[in-house]
Every structure is written in structure tokens, then in C-alpha cells.
C-alpha positions as YAML, in Angstrom:
chain: A
units: angstrom
residues:
- id: 1
  name: MET
  ca: [11.48, -11.25, 12.64]
- id: 2
  name: GLY
  ca: [9.47, -13.91, 14.54]
- id: 3
  name: GLU
  ca: [6.49, -16.13, 13.42]
- id: 4
  name: GLY
  ca: [3.40, -13.66, 12.84]
- id: 5
  name: SER
  ca: [5.37, -10.49, 13.17]
- id: 6
  name: THR
  ca: [5.04, -7.69, 10.55]
- id: 7
  name: TYR
  ca: [7.46, -5.38, 9.41]
- id: 8
  name: GLN
  ca: [6.76, -1.88, 10.61]
- id: 9
  name: TYR
  ca: [8.04, 0.94, 8.10]
- id: 10
  name: ARG
  ca: [10.27, 3.21, 10.16]
- id: 11
  name: ILE
  ca: [9.89, 7.02, 9.51]
- id: 12
  name: LEU
  ca: [11.68, 10.16, 10.90]
- id: 13
  name: ILE
  ca: [9.84, 13.30, 11.07]
- id: 14
  name: VAL
  ca: [11.69, 16.64, 11.60]
- id: 15
  name: ASP
  ca: [9.65, 19.66, 11.96]
- id: 16
  name: ASP
  ca: [10.22, 22.72, 14.43]
- id: 17
  name: GLU
  ca: [6.37, 22.76, 15.34]
- id: 18
  name: PRO
  ca: [6.06, 20.25, 18.16]
- id: 19
  name: ASP
  ca: [2.05, 20.26, 17.56]
- id: 20
  name: ILE
  ca: [2.62, 19.06, 14.11]
- id: 21
  name: LEU
  ca: [4.96, 16.44, 15.14]
- id: 22
  name: LEU
  ca: [2.74, 15.14, 17.69]
- id: 23
  name: THR
  ca: [-0.23, 14.79, 15.42]
- id: 24
  name: LEU
  ca: [1.84, 13.11, 12.60]
- id: 25
  name: LYS
  ca: [3.31, 10.79, 15.30]
- id: 26
  name: ILE
  ca: [-0.20, 9.92, 16.52]
- id: 27
  name: VAL
  ca: [-1.89, 9.62, 13.13]
- id: 28
  name: LEU
  ca: [1.00, 7.55, 11.46]
- id: 29
  name: GLU
  ca: [1.63, 5.02, 14.52]
- id: 30
  name: ASN
  ca: [-2.16, 4.43, 14.54]
- id: 31
  name: ASN
  ca: [-1.65, 3.25, 11.13]
- id: 32
  name: GLY
  ca: [1.00, 0.78, 11.79]
- id: 33
  name: PHE
  ca: [4.35, 2.96, 11.27]
- id: 34
  name: LYS
  ca: [7.32, 3.19, 13.71]
- id: 35
  name: ILE
  ca: [7.95, 6.86, 14.12]
- id: 36
  name: ASP
  ca: [10.82, 8.95, 15.43]
- id: 37
  name: THR
  ca: [10.42, 12.62, 15.69]
- id: 38
  name: PHE
  ca: [12.88, 15.66, 16.22]
- id: 39
  name: ASN
  ca: [11.81, 19.25, 16.44]
- id: 40
  name: ASP
  ca: [15.55, 20.37, 16.23]
- id: 41
  name: PRO
  ca: [16.95, 19.57, 12.76]
- id: 42
  name: ILE
  ca: [20.70, 19.64, 13.92]
- id: 43
  name: LEU
  ca: [19.68, 17.08, 16.67]
- id: 44
  name: ALA
  ca: [18.04, 14.70, 13.93]
- id: 45
  name: LEU
  ca: [21.15, 14.98, 11.93]
- id: 46
  name: SER
  ca: [23.40, 14.04, 14.61]
- id: 47
  name: ASN
  ca: [21.17, 11.04, 15.59]
- id: 48
  name: PHE
  ca: [20.57, 9.80, 12.05]
- id: 49
  name: ASP
  ca: [22.20, 6.36, 10.84]
- id: 50
  name: ALA
  ca: [22.38, 4.89, 7.59]
- id: 51
  name: CYS
  ca: [19.65, 2.25, 6.73]
- id: 52
  name: SER
  ca: [17.65, 3.25, 9.83]
- id: 53
  name: TYR
  ca: [14.31, 4.70, 8.01]
- id: 54
  name: ASP
  ca: [12.37, 3.72, 4.92]
- id: 55
  name: LEU
  ca: [11.13, 7.52, 4.97]
- id: 56
  name: VAL
  ca: [12.22, 10.94, 6.09]
- id: 57
  name: ILE
  ca: [9.80, 13.63, 6.32]
- id: 58
  name: LEU
  ca: [11.13, 17.08, 6.66]
- id: 59
  name: ASP
  ca: [9.70, 20.68, 7.19]
- id: 60
  name: ILE
  ca: [10.98, 22.69, 4.28]
- id: 61
  name: ARG
  ca: [11.29, 25.95, 6.42]
- id: 62
  name: MET
  ca: [13.15, 25.46, 9.85]
- id: 63
  name: PRO
  ca: [15.43, 27.53, 12.07]
- id: 64
  name: LYS
  ca: [19.14, 26.72, 12.05]
- id: 65
  name: ILE
  ca: [18.98, 24.66, 8.69]
- id: 66
  name: THR
  ca: [16.37, 24.24, 5.93]
- id: 67
  name: GLY
  ca: [14.79, 20.82, 5.19]
- id: 68
  name: LEU
  ca: [16.38, 20.88, 1.93]
- id: 69
  name: SER
  ca: [19.79, 21.53, 3.45]
- id: 70
  name: LEU
  ca: [19.12, 18.83, 6.07]
- id: 71
  name: SER
  ca: [18.23, 16.58, 3.17]
- id: 72
  name: LYS
  ca: [21.58, 16.71, 1.48]
- id: 73
  name: GLN
  ca: [23.40, 16.20, 4.74]
- id: 74
  name: LEU
  ca: [21.21, 13.10, 5.53]
- id: 75
  name: ARG
  ca: [21.93, 11.74, 1.73]
- id: 76
  name: LYS
  ca: [25.84, 11.87, 2.72]
- id: 77
  name: ILE
  ca: [25.09, 9.49, 5.48]
- id: 78
  name: ASP
  ca: [22.40, 7.30, 3.73]
- id: 79
  name: ASN
  ca: [22.05, 7.94, -0.01]
- id: 80
  name: LYS
  ca: [19.15, 5.43, -0.59]
- id: 81
  name: VAL
  ca: [16.77, 6.87, 2.11]
- id: 82
  name: LYS
  ca: [13.47, 8.33, 0.61]
- id: 83
  name: ILE
  ca: [12.87, 11.96, 1.64]
- id: 84
  name: CYS
  ca: [9.71, 14.10, 1.35]
- id: 85
  name: PHE
  ca: [8.90, 17.63, 2.47]
- id: 86
  name: LEU
  ca: [6.40, 19.26, 4.45]
- id: 87
  name: SER
  ca: [5.25, 22.55, 2.98]
- id: 88
  name: ALA
  ca: [2.43, 25.21, 3.27]
- id: 89
  name: ILE
  ca: [2.79, 26.21, -0.38]
- id: 90
  name: SER
  ca: [-0.03, 24.39, -1.95]
- id: 91
  name: ASN
  ca: [0.55, 25.61, -5.42]
- id: 92
  name: TYR
  ca: [3.19, 23.53, -7.04]
- id: 93
  name: ASP
  ca: [4.32, 25.99, -9.74]
- id: 94
  name: GLU
  ca: [4.90, 28.44, -6.95]
- id: 95
  name: PHE
  ca: [6.66, 25.83, -4.92]
- id: 96
  name: LYS
  ca: [8.70, 25.04, -7.97]
- id: 97
  name: ARG
  ca: [10.11, 28.39, -8.12]
- id: 98
  name: TYR
  ca: [11.40, 28.47, -4.71]
- id: 99
  name: PHE
  ca: [12.52, 24.76, -4.83]
- id: 100
  name: PRO
  ca: [13.08, 23.69, -8.17]
- id: 101
  name: GLU
  ca: [15.10, 20.47, -7.27]
- id: 102
  name: ILE
  ca: [12.03, 18.99, -5.52]
- id: 103
  name: ASN
  ca: [9.68, 16.77, -7.17]
- id: 104
  name: GLU
  ca: [5.73, 17.29, -6.87]
- id: 105
  name: ASP
  ca: [5.46, 13.59, -5.53]
- id: 106
  name: GLN
  ca: [7.97, 14.63, -2.65]
- id: 107
  name: ILE
  ca: [5.72, 17.32, -1.09]
- id: 108
  name: ILE
  ca: [3.15, 17.00, 1.75]
- id: 109
  name: VAL
  ca: [1.04, 19.97, 1.76]
- id: 110
  name: LYS
  ca: [0.08, 21.38, 5.14]
- id: 111
  name: PRO
  ca: [-2.61, 21.28, 6.60]
- id: 112
  name: ILE
  ca: [-2.53, 17.63, 6.12]
- id: 113
  name: ASP
  ca: [-5.27, 15.45, 5.53]
- id: 114
  name: ASN
  ca: [-4.83, 12.04, 7.33]
- id: 115
  name: GLN
  ca: [-5.88, 9.88, 4.81]
- id: 116
  name: SER
  ca: [-4.19, 11.58, 1.99]
- id: 117
  name: LEU
  ca: [-1.00, 11.60, 4.17]
- id: 118
  name: ILE
  ca: [-1.29, 7.75, 4.58]
- id: 119
  name: ASP
  ca: [-1.78, 7.24, 0.97]
- id: 120
  name: LYS
  ca: [0.89, 9.48, 0.07]
- id: 121
  name: ILE
  ca: [3.46, 7.90, 2.39]
- id: 122
  name: ASN
  ca: [2.55, 4.35, 1.16]
- id: 123
  name: LYS
  ca: [2.93, 5.24, -2.31]
- id: 124
  name: ILE
  ca: [6.38, 6.83, -1.57]
- id: 125
  name: ILE
  ca: [7.59, 4.02, 0.36]
- id: 126
  name: CYS
  ca: [6.20, 1.02, -1.75]
- id: 127
  name: ASN
  ca: [6.48, 2.53, -5.30]
- id: 128
  name: ASN
  ca: [10.08, 4.21, -5.38]
...
């Protein structure tokens, strides 16, 4: 990095809904993050490289492969990457019934409030 340059955290977002991808990309890029997006989880997996991202955000429910299954595949490539999940399930107890292996701090609930999203991402990247 050159003098005066600042590190941009790199985030990969995978969601089958193009509108959500575009919104997240714009919000996060406007807040200083470097964003890559895929709306096809299989394509995201085939393009994923170890040590490329500070955080991966996965939609929990996608066609072809679920966010949880994709996370397990990504961890085989990079076992240190931080991963969180997008979900429309806002009640954590209900969420835990379906996905017991996911911690509450790994969940970003849709619809997403922009400032809450930025705060949560900063917390995940900086504190874990």
C-alpha cells in the first residue's frame, strides 16, 4: 500500500436476488468497502480463492445450494474467512430451530437497515 492509501475490507456477497445484491453493493461501497457479488452460488464457489475476502455474506436460502452448504464449501478453501448469513427469519429462536449451527451474531435480518448493516459488518470484521 502506498503512502496515504487506506485498506478497504473486501466482502463477497452471494444472494439469488439481484435487487438485494445491487442495494448491498451500493450501500457498502459508499461506506468504504470493496464488494464482489454473485447471484449464482455455484459460480461464487468456483470463483472463490483463499485469503481473498475479509467477510462473506450469504443468503441462507438460494436455489442450487443453500447458504449453509455453500459456507461449508467455502471453509474448505479458506477456513479462516468470516461468514454471515442473510435471512428473512427475524426471530432468533425460530431461526435456531432451522439452523442450530449458526450463531445469532452471524445473522443479518432482511429487510436490512443500512446503518445496522454497516455496524454489524464492522463488528464482525473487527472483533472476531
